[in-house]
C-alpha positions as CSV (number, residue, x, y, z in Angstrom):
1,M,-41.4,16.2,68.9
2,K,-39.0,14.0,71.1
3,K,-35.8,15.6,71.6
4,F,-33.7,13.1,69.5
5,Q,-35.9,14.3,66.6
6,I,-35.1,18.0,67.4
7,L,-31.4,17.1,67.8
8,A,-31.3,15.6,64.4
9,W,-33.0,18.4,62.8
10,G,-31.0,20.4,64.0
11,L,-27.7,18.4,62.6
12,L,-29.3,18.1,59.3
13,L,-30.0,22.0,59.0
14,T,-26.6,23.3,60.2
15,S,-25.2,20.7,57.3
16,L,-27.3,22.2,54.6
17,A,-26.0,25.6,55.9
18,L,-23.0,24.7,56.1
19,F,-22.9,23.1,52.3
20,S,-24.6,26.2,51.6
21,T,-21.9,28.2,52.5
22,A,-19.4,26.3,51.3
23,C,-21.0,26.1,47.6
24,K,-20.9,29.9,47.6
25,N,-17.7,30.7,48.4
26,K,-16.4,27.8,46.0
27,P,-14.8,29.4,42.8
28,A,-16.9,28.9,39.7
29,E,-15.9,26.0,37.9
30,T,-13.9,27.3,34.6
31,A,-16.0,27.0,31.3
32,E,-14.2,25.4,28.4
33,P,-12.9,28.7,26.2
34,P,-14.7,29.0,22.8
35,V,-12.8,27.4,19.9
36,T,-11.4,30.0,17.9
37,F,-10.1,29.6,14.4
38,E,-9.2,31.0,11.1
39,K,-11.7,29.4,8.5
40,P,-11.0,27.6,7.0
41,R,-10.0,25.3,9.3
42,V,-8.0,22.3,7.6
43,P,-6.3,19.2,8.6
44,D,-2.5,19.6,8.0
45,W,-2.5,16.6,5.1
46,H,-4.4,18.4,3.0
47,K,-1.4,20.4,1.4
48,N,0.3,17.4,-0.6
49,S,-3.1,15.7,-1.4
50,V,-4.4,13.7,-3.9
51,I,-8.2,13.3,-4.1
52,Y,-10.2,10.3,-5.9
53,E,-14.2,9.8,-6.5
54,V,-16.0,6.8,-5.7
55,N,-18.5,5.8,-7.6
56,T,-19.8,2.7,-5.0
57,R,-23.0,1.7,-7.4
58,Q,-20.5,0.8,-9.9
59,Y,-17.2,0.1,-8.6
60,T,-17.7,-3.5,-8.0
61,P,-20.2,-6.2,-9.0
62,E,-21.3,-6.1,-5.4
63,G,-21.7,-2.1,-5.3
64,T,-20.9,-2.5,-1.7
65,F,-18.6,-0.9,0.8
66,K,-17.3,-4.2,2.2
67,A,-16.1,-5.0,-1.9
68,F,-14.5,-1.3,-2.2
69,E,-12.1,-1.9,1.1
70,A,-10.5,-4.5,-1.5
71,H,-9.3,-1.3,-3.1
72,I,-7.8,0.5,-0.6
73,P,-4.4,-0.7,-0.4
74,R,-3.8,-0.5,-4.5
75,L,-4.8,3.1,-4.2
76,K,-3.0,4.2,-1.5
77,E,0.1,2.4,-3.5
78,M,-1.2,4.8,-6.6
79,G,-0.9,8.0,-4.2
80,V,-4.1,8.7,-3.3
81,D,-4.5,10.5,-0.2
82,I,-8.3,12.1,0.1
83,L,-11.4,9.2,-1.0
84,W,-14.4,11.1,-1.9
85,F,-17.7,9.0,-1.9
86,M,-20.7,9.6,-4.0
87,P,-23.7,10.1,-1.8
88,V,-24.0,6.9,0.7
89,H,-27.4,7.9,1.6
90,P,-30.4,5.9,0.5
91,V,-31.6,6.5,-2.4
92,S,-35.9,7.9,-2.9
93,V,-38.4,5.6,-4.7
94,K,-40.9,8.2,-5.4
95,N,-40.2,9.7,-8.7
96,R,-37.1,8.4,-9.4
97,K,-35.3,8.1,-12.3
98,G,-34.2,4.8,-13.9
99,D,-33.9,1.6,-11.9
100,L,-32.0,2.9,-9.0
101,G,-32.5,6.3,-9.0
102,S,-30.1,8.8,-8.9
103,P,-27.6,9.1,-5.6
104,Y,-28.2,12.9,-4.8
105,A,-31.9,11.9,-4.5
106,V,-31.4,11.4,-0.7
107,A,-34.6,9.6,1.2
108,D,-32.6,9.9,4.4
109,Y,-29.7,12.0,5.9
110,Y,-28.9,10.0,9.1
111,A,-29.2,6.9,7.3
112,V,-26.7,4.2,4.8
113,N,-28.2,3.3,1.3
114,P,-28.7,-0.5,2.4
115,D,-27.8,-1.5,-1.4
116,F,-24.2,-0.4,-0.2
117,G,-24.1,-2.1,3.5
118,T,-25.2,-0.8,6.9
119,M,-24.2,2.1,8.9
120,E,-21.4,-0.6,11.0
121,E,-20.1,-1.4,7.6
122,F,-19.8,2.2,6.4
123,K,-18.1,2.6,9.9
124,H,-15.5,-0.1,9.5
125,L,-14.5,1.4,5.7
126,V,-13.7,4.6,7.6
127,V,-11.2,2.8,10.0
128,A,-10.0,1.0,7.2
129,I,-9.4,4.0,5.2
130,H,-8.0,6.0,8.3
131,N,-5.6,2.6,8.8
132,A,-3.9,2.9,5.5
133,G,-3.0,6.7,6.2
134,M,-5.6,7.7,3.8
135,H,-9.1,10.3,4.5
136,I,-12.3,10.3,3.4
137,I,-15.3,12.4,2.9
138,I,-18.9,12.3,1.9
139,D,-21.1,13.9,-0.7
140,W,-23.6,15.9,0.7
141,V,-26.6,16.7,-1.0
142,P,-28.1,20.2,0.8
143,N,-30.1,22.0,-2.5
144,H,-32.4,19.1,-2.0
145,S,-33.5,15.9,-1.1
146,G,-35.9,12.6,-2.3
147,W,-39.9,13.1,-2.6
148,D,-40.1,10.6,0.4
149,N,-37.4,11.9,2.6
150,P,-39.2,12.1,5.6
151,W,-38.6,15.4,6.1
152,I,-41.2,15.8,3.7
153,T,-44.2,15.6,6.1
154,E,-42.3,16.3,8.7
155,H,-41.4,19.5,8.2
156,K,-43.2,20.7,4.5
157,D,-42.1,24.4,5.7
158,W,-38.5,23.7,5.0
159,Y,-39.4,23.0,1.2
160,T,-39.8,25.6,-1.5
161,Q,-43.6,25.3,-2.5
162,D,-45.2,27.3,-4.9
163,S,-48.7,29.5,-4.6
164,L,-50.8,26.7,-3.9
165,G,-48.7,25.5,-1.5
166,N,-46.7,22.4,-3.6
167,V,-43.5,21.6,-3.0
168,V,-41.5,21.6,-6.2
169,D,-38.7,20.6,-7.4
170,P,-35.3,22.4,-7.7
171,I,-35.4,25.9,-10.1
172,D,-32.7,27.3,-12.2
173,P,-32.5,30.9,-10.7
174,A,-30.7,32.1,-13.9
175,T,-34.1,31.2,-16.1
176,G,-36.9,30.9,-13.2
177,K,-37.6,27.7,-14.7
178,S,-37.4,24.1,-13.4
179,W,-33.8,22.3,-13.6
180,G,-35.8,19.1,-15.0
181,W,-34.4,17.3,-11.6
182,T,-38.0,16.2,-11.1
183,D,-36.8,13.2,-8.7
184,V,-35.7,15.6,-5.9
185,A,-37.8,18.4,-4.0
186,D,-36.3,22.2,-3.4
187,F,-35.3,23.1,-0.1
188,N,-36.1,26.5,1.1
189,Y,-33.4,28.3,3.2
190,D,-35.3,31.3,4.4
191,N,-36.6,29.0,7.0
192,P,-33.8,29.1,9.9
193,A,-35.1,25.7,11.0
194,L,-34.0,24.0,7.7
195,R,-30.7,25.3,8.4
196,Q,-30.3,23.8,11.8
197,G,-31.7,20.5,10.4
198,M,-29.1,20.3,8.0
199,I,-26.1,21.6,10.2
200,D,-27.3,18.8,12.5
201,A,-27.3,15.9,10.2
202,M,-24.1,17.2,9.0
203,Q,-22.4,17.0,12.2
204,F,-24.0,13.4,13.3
205,W,-22.0,12.3,10.3
206,V,-18.9,13.8,11.6
207,T,-19.5,12.7,15.3
208,E,-20.7,9.4,14.7
209,T,-19.2,8.3,11.7
210,G,-15.7,9.9,11.8
211,I,-15.3,11.4,8.3
212,D,-12.8,13.4,7.7
213,G,-15.0,16.2,5.7
214,F,-17.3,16.9,2.7
215,R,-17.8,17.0,-1.3
216,V,-21.1,19.3,-1.4
217,D,-23.0,19.1,-4.4
218,V,-24.7,22.0,-6.1
219,A,-23.0,24.3,-3.3
220,H,-23.6,27.2,-5.8
221,N,-27.4,27.5,-5.9
222,V,-27.5,27.2,-1.6
223,P,-26.8,30.8,0.4
224,V,-23.6,31.9,0.9
225,D,-24.3,33.2,4.3
226,F,-25.3,29.9,5.3
227,W,-21.8,28.1,4.2
228,A,-20.6,30.8,6.5
229,E,-23.1,29.7,9.2
230,C,-22.6,26.3,8.6
231,S,-18.9,26.0,8.1
232,D,-18.3,27.9,11.9
233,S,-20.1,24.8,13.3
234,L,-18.3,22.2,11.6
235,Y,-15.3,23.7,12.1
236,A,-15.5,23.9,15.7
237,M,-15.9,20.3,16.1
238,K,-12.6,20.1,14.4
239,P,-10.5,20.5,11.1
240,L,-12.4,19.3,8.3
241,F,-11.8,19.3,4.4
242,M,-14.6,21.1,2.3
243,L,-15.0,20.4,-1.3
244,A,-17.5,22.7,-2.9
245,E,-19.4,21.8,-6.1
246,A,-19.2,25.3,-7.1
247,E,-16.9,28.1,-9.0
248,V,-18.4,31.0,-6.4
249,P,-15.2,33.3,-5.1
250,A,-17.4,34.3,-2.3
251,I,-17.9,31.0,-0.3
252,R,-13.9,30.7,-0.8
253,N,-13.2,33.6,-0.2
254,N,-15.0,34.0,3.4
255,G,-13.0,30.7,4.4
256,A,-16.4,28.2,4.5
257,F,-14.1,25.9,1.5
258,V,-11.0,25.3,0.9
259,M,-11.3,24.2,-2.4
260,D,-14.0,24.4,-5.1
261,Y,-14.2,23.3,-8.9
262,A,-12.0,24.5,-11.7
263,W,-15.3,24.2,-14.1
264,S,-14.0,27.2,-16.2
265,M,-10.6,25.6,-16.8
266,H,-11.8,22.3,-17.3
267,H,-14.6,23.5,-19.9
268,L,-11.4,26.0,-21.7
269,L,-9.1,22.2,-21.7
270,N,-12.2,20.4,-24.1
271,D,-12.1,23.4,-25.9
272,I,-9.0,23.6,-26.5
273,A,-8.9,19.6,-27.6
274,K,-11.5,20.4,-29.8
275,T,-10.4,23.6,-32.0
276,Q,-6.5,21.9,-32.1
277,G,-7.8,18.8,-33.4
278,A,-7.4,16.1,-30.6
279,N,-9.1,13.6,-33.0
280,R,-11.9,13.0,-30.9
281,D,-13.0,9.8,-33.0
282,K,-15.9,8.8,-30.5
283,T,-18.8,10.6,-30.2
284,P,-19.7,11.2,-26.4
285,Q,-23.6,8.9,-26.2
286,L,-26.5,10.2,-24.6
287,V,-27.2,8.5,-21.3
288,Q,-31.0,8.1,-19.9
289,G,-31.8,10.9,-22.5
290,N,-29.5,13.9,-21.2
291,A,-27.7,15.6,-23.9
292,T,-24.4,16.0,-24.3
293,D,-21.7,18.2,-25.6
294,G,-21.3,15.9,-29.0
295,G,-24.1,17.9,-30.9
296,A,-22.9,21.0,-29.4
297,A,-21.9,24.2,-32.0
298,P,-18.3,24.9,-33.0
299,V,-16.5,26.8,-30.3
300,E,-14.3,29.7,-31.0
301,K,-10.9,28.7,-31.7
302,K,-8.6,27.8,-27.8
303,T,-4.9,27.9,-27.3
304,A,-2.8,27.4,-24.7
305,L,-2.4,31.2,-24.3
306,D,-6.2,31.2,-22.9
307,I,-5.3,29.1,-19.9
308,D,-3.1,32.1,-18.9
309,R,-5.7,34.7,-19.4
310,L,-8.3,32.5,-17.5
311,L,-5.6,31.9,-14.4
312,A,-5.1,36.0,-14.7
313,E,-9.3,36.3,-13.9
314,K,-9.3,33.5,-11.2
315,A,-6.2,35.4,-9.6
316,R,-8.3,38.6,-9.2
317,E,-11.6,36.7,-8.2
318,Y,-10.0,34.6,-5.4
319,T,-8.3,35.2,-2.4
320,K,-8.6,32.4,-0.5
321,G,-8.1,28.5,-1.1
322,Y,-7.4,26.7,-4.9
323,F,-9.3,24.9,-7.3
324,M,-10.0,21.1,-8.1
325,E,-8.6,20.3,-11.4
326,F,-9.7,17.2,-13.1
327,T,-10.0,15.9,-17.0
328,S,-12.7,13.7,-15.6
329,N,-15.5,13.2,-12.9
330,H,-19.2,11.6,-12.6
331,D,-21.1,14.5,-14.5
332,E,-18.6,14.7,-17.0
333,N,-18.4,11.0,-17.8
334,S,-21.9,10.2,-17.5
335,W,-23.5,13.3,-19.6
336,S,-20.7,14.7,-21.6
337,G,-18.3,11.8,-22.2
338,T,-15.1,9.9,-21.2
339,E,-11.7,11.9,-21.5
340,F,-10.8,10.0,-24.7
341,Q,-14.1,11.4,-26.2
342,R,-13.5,14.9,-25.1
343,M,-10.1,15.3,-25.3
344,G,-9.0,12.6,-27.5
345,D,-5.4,11.8,-28.3
346,G,-4.5,14.7,-25.7
347,H,-6.2,13.1,-22.7
348,K,-2.9,12.4,-21.6
349,A,-1.1,15.9,-22.0
350,F,-4.2,17.3,-19.9
351,A,-4.0,14.5,-17.4
352,V,0.1,16.2,-17.1
353,L,-1.2,19.4,-16.5
354,V,-4.3,19.5,-14.2
355,S,-1.4,17.0,-12.1
356,T,1.1,19.6,-11.8
357,F,-1.3,23.0,-11.8
358,D,-1.9,25.0,-8.8
359,G,-4.6,23.3,-7.3
360,M,-5.6,20.1,-6.3
361,P,-5.7,17.1,-8.9
362,L,-9.0,14.8,-8.8
363,I,-9.2,10.9,-10.8
364,Y,-12.0,9.4,-11.2
365,S,-13.3,5.8,-10.8
366,G,-12.0,4.0,-13.8
367,Q,-9.1,6.5,-15.4
368,E,-6.4,4.2,-14.0
369,S,-7.6,1.7,-16.0
370,A,-8.5,4.0,-19.4
371,M,-12.0,3.2,-18.8
372,D,-13.8,4.8,-22.3
373,K,-17.0,4.3,-21.0
374,Q,-20.1,6.5,-20.2
375,L,-21.5,5.1,-17.2
376,A,-25.0,5.2,-16.5
377,F,-26.2,7.1,-13.9
378,F,-29.5,5.9,-12.8
379,T,-28.9,1.8,-13.2
380,K,-26.3,-0.3,-11.9
381,D,-23.6,-0.3,-14.6
382,S,-20.3,-1.6,-13.3
383,I,-16.8,-0.3,-14.2
384,P,-14.6,-2.5,-16.6
385,W,-11.6,-2.5,-14.5
386,G,-9.2,-4.3,-17.0
387,D,-5.1,-4.2,-15.8
388,Y,-5.3,-1.1,-14.8
389,Q,-2.8,0.1,-17.5
390,Y,-2.6,4.0,-16.3
391,A,-1.6,3.4,-12.9
392,G,1.5,3.8,-13.1
393,F,1.0,6.7,-15.1
394,Y,-0.8,8.7,-12.5
395,K,1.5,7.3,-9.2
396,T,4.3,8.7,-11.5
397,L,2.6,12.4,-11.1
398,F,1.1,11.5,-7.9
399,D,4.8,10.4,-6.0
400,L,6.3,14.0,-7.4
401,K,3.4,15.7,-6.2
402,D,3.6,14.5,-2.9
403,R,7.7,14.9,-2.1
404,N,8.0,18.3,-4.4
405,K,6.6,21.0,-2.6
406,G,6.8,23.2,-5.5
407,L,3.5,21.2,-6.6
408,W,2.1,21.5,-3.4
409,N,-1.9,22.8,-2.9
410,G,-2.9,26.5,-2.7
411,T,-0.4,28.4,-0.5
412,E,1.7,25.5,0.8
413,G,3.0,24.9,-3.1
414,G,4.8,27.7,-5.2
415,P,3.3,30.1,-7.7
416,L,2.8,29.0,-11.7
417,V,5.7,30.9,-13.3
418,K,5.6,30.7,-17.4
419,I,9.0,30.1,-19.0
420,P,8.8,31.7,-22.4
421,T,9.5,29.7,-25.4
422,G,8.8,31.3,-28.5
423,N,5.6,29.3,-29.1
424,D,3.5,30.0,-26.3
425,E,0.1,29.5,-28.6
426,N,1.0,25.5,-28.7
427,I,3.5,25.2,-25.6
428,Y,2.6,26.0,-22.5
429,A,5.6,25.7,-20.0
430,F,6.1,26.6,-16.5
431,I,8.0,26.1,-13.2
432,R,6.9,26.2,-9.6
433,E,9.1,26.2,-7.0
434,K,9.1,26.0,-3.4
435,D,11.6,25.9,-0.6
436,G,14.3,25.1,-3.1
437,D,11.9,22.1,-4.6
438,K,11.8,22.6,-8.6
439,A,9.3,21.3,-10.8
440,V,9.5,22.1,-14.8
441,V,6.2,20.9,-17.0
442,V,6.4,21.6,-21.0
443,I,3.6,20.8,-23.1
444,N,2.6,20.5,-26.7
445,L,-1.2,21.3,-26.3
446,S,-1.4,20.6,-30.2
447,A,-2.1,18.3,-32.6
448,K,1.6,18.6,-34.4
449,K,5.0,18.4,-33.8
450,Q,6.1,21.8,-32.2
451,D,9.9,23.0,-32.4
452,F,11.1,25.7,-29.3
453,K,13.7,27.0,-26.6
454,L,13.2,27.2,-23.0
455,T,14.3,31.1,-22.4
456,G,15.1,32.3,-19.1
457,T,17.1,31.7,-15.8
458,S,14.4,30.5,-13.7
459,F,14.3,27.2,-15.0
460,A,18.2,26.6,-15.2
461,G,19.4,23.2,-13.4
462,T,19.9,19.7,-13.3
463,Y,16.7,17.6,-13.2
464,T,15.4,14.1,-13.6
465,N,12.6,13.6,-16.2
466,V,9.8,11.9,-14.2
467,F,8.5,9.7,-16.4
468,T,12.3,8.6,-17.9
469,N,14.4,8.4,-14.5
470,E,16.9,10.0,-16.3
471,P,19.1,12.8,-15.7
472,K,18.8,16.7,-18.0
473,E,20.7,20.1,-17.8
474,L,17.9,22.7,-18.5
475,T,19.5,25.7,-19.5
476,D,18.5,28.6,-21.0
477,G,18.1,29.2,-24.8
478,M,18.1,25.1,-24.9
479,S,16.1,23.7,-27.9
480,L,13.3,21.3,-27.6
481,S,11.1,19.4,-29.8
482,L,7.5,17.5,-28.9
483,N,5.5,15.6,-30.9
484,A,1.6,16.3,-31.0
485,W,0.3,16.2,-27.4
486,D,3.5,15.2,-25.9
487,Y,5.1,15.9,-22.7
488,L,7.8,16.5,-20.5
489,V,7.9,16.7,-16.5
490,F,11.0,17.4,-14.7
491,S,11.7,17.7,-11.4
492,N,15.0,18.5,-8.6
493,K,13.6,16.4,-6.1
């Protein structure tokens, strides 16, 4: 070997040795500390928020993301904070029901329904919502998929199968029989790969579109331990708002979800309306062949006192989070009837109650226009918007919730404390107070005029009637009178 080659090799070996020594002596790079948090890891804005359900298919004649954007300013003005979009994914064609199928028969967890627009148009919608100072969550369907979802062919073992190896539709665990959801295929949560696949898909939407959380469909049929696992992964990404379509204490108590459905309370309010003579002069219609409560057997008489019994029961079961309170949603509207059909003359009284209760109020698409129409579920059936005649009514309630800490959500708000009236079977009266903010609500939950007295001192003071803007002094023992299904809402702020 030539001399200069030997020299070159020597220099190279020396350099490598020095580099190796330097690497050994260099302090190890500090690893990113793990994200630590207490579940639920919720954004601060949830504390006084109101949620609104968007039925994209029926919202506009176009039924698109782009067409919906024009409604953002008026919803912001009405006091809406969170927009929950029914599933934005493509709908399966195989075994679909009706012309357009169920939005809950997901054909692809990584795409958007082309009837609604493109992924870029959805991302544009997310930005527009955020720019308006609002937030967006999307419906997620973890219990089942459509029959032509690629996962069925790529990962058949992710699905529940019968003894012959055939994928099956979802089974009602209470009966062991099919729910009748024949347009979807049931997932098998005994398979760890399915669990990870579902988490990966949910993380995709958080990362790629910037959404603020999820409303999870049929969360009660998915194992509790999956929600513990899933929420660990999601909350590690960023604070998110998680709503469960369930009334299962375990998935709120373990911190997986901050909010679930007040189904029991909703059904109780329907029963109070039915048994207290709310003049339900319209029978809910059959929609796409599904049964409604229109022909249901008579129920036991329910009164305002039953509300307290149910609240006490739920307080014993739940240790974290709060309920979503409502008079309608997409399921109730399509399958059980509008709030006018179910609650009759009492529909506004119940709207006041759920908007001031200890929980977050929901308003469904069309309620601000007093929509008395059951929307078809599997085909196009646009909302008849009219003149938004109830927008001012809801704005009054939602603005009150925004400014009065007593009405904030969960532990951020004040506890519901009953005000005795001597007529508690018909009159539901309470005060909620936090940091000096007080709200007093008095509702006649009957079809007859009621005379009564407010007793106690917790509510005494000067207030403003939020619907008339008139001042009112409330005192112990004062006499009041309310017409059938009438209400009073007072605030000191």
